[in-house]
C-alpha positions in Angstrom: -4.1 -15.5 -25.6 -3.2 -11.9 -25.4 -2.6 -10.1 -22.1 -2.8 -6.4 -21.6 -0.9 -5.2 -18.5 -1.7 -1.8 -17.3 1.2 0.6 -17.6 0.2 2.2 -14.2 0.1 -0.8 -12.0 1.8 -1.5 -8.7 3.7 0.7 -6.3 3.0 4.4 -6.5 5.5 7.0 -5.4 4.2 7.4 -1.9 4.0 3.6 -1.2 7.5 3.0 -2.7 8.9 5.8 -0.5 7.3 4.4 2.7 8.3 0.8 2.1 11.9 1.8 1.3 12.1 3.8 4.5 11.0 0.9 6.6 13.5 -1.5 5.0 16.2 1.1 5.5 15.3 1.3 9.2 15.1 -2.5 9.6 18.7 -2.8 8.3 19.9 -0.7 11.3 19.4 -3.6 13.8 17.5 -1.5 16.3 13.9 -2.1 17.5 11.5 -0.9 14.8 7.7 -0.6 14.7 5.2 0.7 12.2 2.0 2.3 13.5 -0.5 0.3 11.6 0.7 -1.8 8.6 3.0 0.4 6.5 0.8 -0.2 3.4 -2.3 -2.3 2.8 -0.5 -5.4 1.4 -0.2 -8.5 3.5 2.7 -9.9 1.6 4.9 -6.8 2.2 3.9 -6.7 5.8 4.8 -10.4 6.3 8.2 -9.9 4.7 8.9 -6.9 7.0 7.9 -9.0 10.0 10.5 -11.6 9.1 13.0 -8.8 9.2 12.0 -7.8 12.7 9.5 -5.0 12.0 6.6 -5.1 14.4 3.2 -3.6 13.7 1.4 -1.8 16.5 -2.3 -0.9 16.1 -3.3 0.9 19.3 -2.1 3.7 21.7 -2.0 1.0 24.5 0.6 -0.9 22.4 2.5 2.3 21.8 2.6 3.0 25.6 4.4 -0.3 26.1 7.4 0.6 23.9 10.4 1.7 25.8 12.9 2.3 23.0 13.3 2.1 19.2 11.9 3.7 16.1 8.2 4.1 15.1 7.5 4.6 11.4 4.3 6.4 10.5 2.4 4.4 7.8 2.0 5.7 4.3 -1.7 6.6 5.0 -0.7 8.8 7.9 -2.0 8.7 11.5 -3.9 11.1 13.7 -1.9 14.2 14.7 -2.0 13.2 18.4 -0.2 9.8 17.6 2.8 11.6 16.3 2.9 13.8 19.4 2.7 10.8 21.7 5.5 9.0 19.9 7.8 12.0 20.4 6.6 12.5 24.0 7.8 9.0 24.8 11.3 9.8 23.5 11.0 7.4 20.6 12.4 8.1 17.2 9.6 9.0 14.8 10.1 8.4 11.1 7.2 10.0 9.2 6.6 7.9 6.0 3.2 9.5 5.3 2.7 10.0 1.6 3.5 13.6 0.7 0.2 13.9 -1.1 -1.6 12.9 2.1 0.5 15.4 4.1 -0.6 18.1 1.6 -4.2 17.4 2.7 -3.2 17.7 6.4 -1.8 21.1 5.6 -4.9 22.2 3.7 -7.3 21.1 6.4 -5.2 22.7 9.2 -5.0 26.0 7.3 -8.7 26.1 6.1 -10.0 25.0 9.5 -8.0 27.7 11.3 -9.6 30.2 8.9 -13.0 29.2 10.2 -14.1 26.9 7.4 -16.0 23.7 8.0 -14.1 20.7 6.6 -15.9 18.1 4.5 -13.9 15.0 3.5 -15.2 12.9 0.7 -13.8 9.5 1.4 -14.3 6.2 3.3 -15.2 6.7 7.0 -12.9 4.6 9.2 -10.1 4.4 6.6 -6.7 5.3 8.3 -6.0 8.1 5.8 -9.4 9.7 6.5 -9.0 9.4 10.3 -5.6 11.0 10.0 -7.0 13.9 7.9 -9.8 14.5 10.4 -7.4 15.1 13.2 -6.0 18.2 11.5 -9.4 20.0 11.6 -9.8 22.5 14.4 -13.5 21.6 14.6 -15.0 18.2 13.9 -14.9 17.4 10.2 -17.7 15.7 8.2 -17.0 12.6 6.2 -19.2 11.8 3.2 -18.7 8.5 1.3 -22.0 8.0 -0.6 -24.4 9.9 -2.9 -27.1 9.6 -0.2 -24.9 11.1 2.4 -24.1 14.0 0.1 -27.8 14.6 -0.6 -28.6 14.5 3.2 -25.7 16.8 4.2 -26.7 20.1 5.8 -24.9 23.0 7.5 -25.6 26.5 8.4 -26.1 28.9 5.5 -23.5 31.2 7.0 -20.9 28.4 7.2 -18.1 28.3 4.6 -17.0 24.9 3.5 -13.7 23.4 2.4 -14.2 20.1 0.6 -11.3 17.7 0.2 -11.0 14.1 -0.8 -9.2 10.9 0.2 -6.3 10.5 -2.2 -7.6 7.1 -3.5 -11.3 7.9 -3.9 -13.1 7.2 -7.1 -12.6 10.4 -9.2 -16.0 10.3 -11.0 -17.8 9.6 -7.8 -16.0 12.6 -6.1 -17.1 14.9 -8.9 -20.7 13.7 -8.7 -20.7 14.3 -4.9 -19.2 17.8 -5.3 -22.0 18.7 -7.8 -24.6 17.6 -5.3 -23.1 19.8 -2.6 -22.8 22.7 -5.0 -26.5 22.5 -5.8 -27.3 23.1 -2.2 -25.8 26.6 -2.6 -23.2 26.4 0.1 -20.3 28.8 0.1 -16.8 27.5 0.1 -14.0 25.9 -1.9 -13.3 22.5 -3.4 -9.8 21.1 -3.5 -9.4 18.0 -5.6 -6.9 16.1 -3.5 -7.3 12.8 -5.3 -3.7 11.7 -6.2 -3.0 12.2 -9.9 -1.7 8.6 -10.0 -5.0 7.4 -8.7 -6.9 9.2 -11.5 -4.6 7.8 -14.2 -4.7 4.3 -12.8 -8.5 4.3 -12.6 -8.9 5.7 -16.1 -6.5 3.2 -17.6 -8.2 0.3 -15.7 -11.6 1.4 -17.1 -10.3 1.6 -20.6 -8.7 -1.9 -20.5 -11.6 -3.6 -18.8 -14.0 -2.2 -21.5 -12.2 -4.2 -24.2 -11.1 -7.4 -22.6 -12.8 -10.8 -22.0 -11.4 -11.1 -18.5 -10.0 -8.6 -16.1 -7.7 -9.4 -13.2 -7.2 -6.8 -10.4 -4.3 -7.6 -7.9 -4.0 -6.0 -4.5 -4.4 -6.5 -0.7 -7.9 -7.2 0.6 -7.8 -4.1 2.8 -6.5 -1.8 0.0 -9.0 1.0 -0.6 -7.6 1.9 -4.0 -7.6 -1.7 -5.2 -11.2 -2.1 -4.1 -12.1 0.9 -6.2 -10.2 -0.4 -9.2 -12.2 -3.7 -8.9 -15.5 -1.8 -8.7 -14.6 0.3 -11.8 -13.5 -2.8 -13.8 -16.6 -4.7 -12.8 -18.7 -2.0 -14.4 -17.0 -2.6 -17.7 -16.2 -6.4 -17.5 -18.4 -9.0 -15.8 -15.5 -11.4 -15.7 -13.4 -9.4 -13.3 -11.4 -11.1 -10.5 -9.9 -9.5 -7.4 -6.9 -11.4 -6.1 -4.1 -10.8 -3.6 -1.5 -13.3 -5.1 -1.3 -15.9 -7.7 -2.6 -18.5 -5.2 -6.0 -16.8 -5.4 -6.4 -17.1 -9.1 -8.7 -19.9 -10.0 -10.9 -18.6 -12.8 -12.9 -21.1 -14.9 -12.3 -19.4 -18.2 -14.3 -20.3 -21.3 -12.4 -21.3 -24.4 -13.7 -18.2 -26.1 -11.5 -15.9 -24.0 -8.8 -14.3 -26.1 -8.0 -11.1 -24.3 -7.1 -10.7 -20.6 -6.4 -7.4 -18.8 -4.3 -7.0 -15.6 -4.1 -4.1 -13.3 -2.9 -3.7 -9.7 -3.4 -1.5 -6.7 -0.8 1.1 -5.5 0.4 -1.3 -2.8 1.1 -4.3 -5.0 4.7 -5.3 -5.4 6.0 -5.8 -8.9 7.1 -9.4 -8.3 3.4 -10.4 -7.6 2.2 -8.6 -10.8 4.9 -10.3 -12.9 4.1 -13.7 -11.4 0.4 -13.4 -12.3 1.2 -12.0 -15.7 3.6 -14.9 -16.6 1.2 -17.5 -15.3 -1.7 -16.2 -17.4 0.4 -16.1 -20.5 1.6 -19.7 -20.1 -1.5 -21.4 -18.7 -4.5 -19.7 -20.3 
């Protein structure tokens, strides 16, 4: 059996940078916390917990911390969280992905200029919640074609449209076209990470020619979920797993070609373990 492993699979730049910063802080021996899981991968979070890194999820938990370092997750956090960390006299290490920080800056600048912010992304996702906090006036989040069709604003309002970094690129373009057809004034800034576009394109191409496709990533990972959806469109036998323990496909004997890709928060050791297992056992 032949296995095709996506070239662009596993840790992206922003994730690697964030994870390395937490491990570096953990080696210092002082109390360390991350506001939210540093990345959406349960295996990485578990390993960090074993090294004494605690995850806090709420402002109430933050208020209980007397000393130590709080690391901002790769997805970023709302602006006011950073302010509260510093107000408590805690050390704040901002591991927000630079590409996400770029969106914060765009939203802050465009919002101050009087433009209404529209974010194409998944409502409730930590990255989107963080982006929203940089808008002077409430931002609008659109995550479906239907919401794009139903969107309305004053004809004299000027829009600034941005995207969650891990959003489906083709879907983003389709939604932008829907909004443009409404005749609104404004600008569109494609803030989807280039690595996301490349990863999605490669996954689609591999899935279109294999018998089975395996997508590896955390169950809460937005970019991995989108990879799975893209691969499912091309290959009916697509499996979404977190680790090798989740891989129990009943493969027909006719399967000759298996594709493997992984989300941006998936460690290389998990990818290699799955790849080696498939090569030996299938």
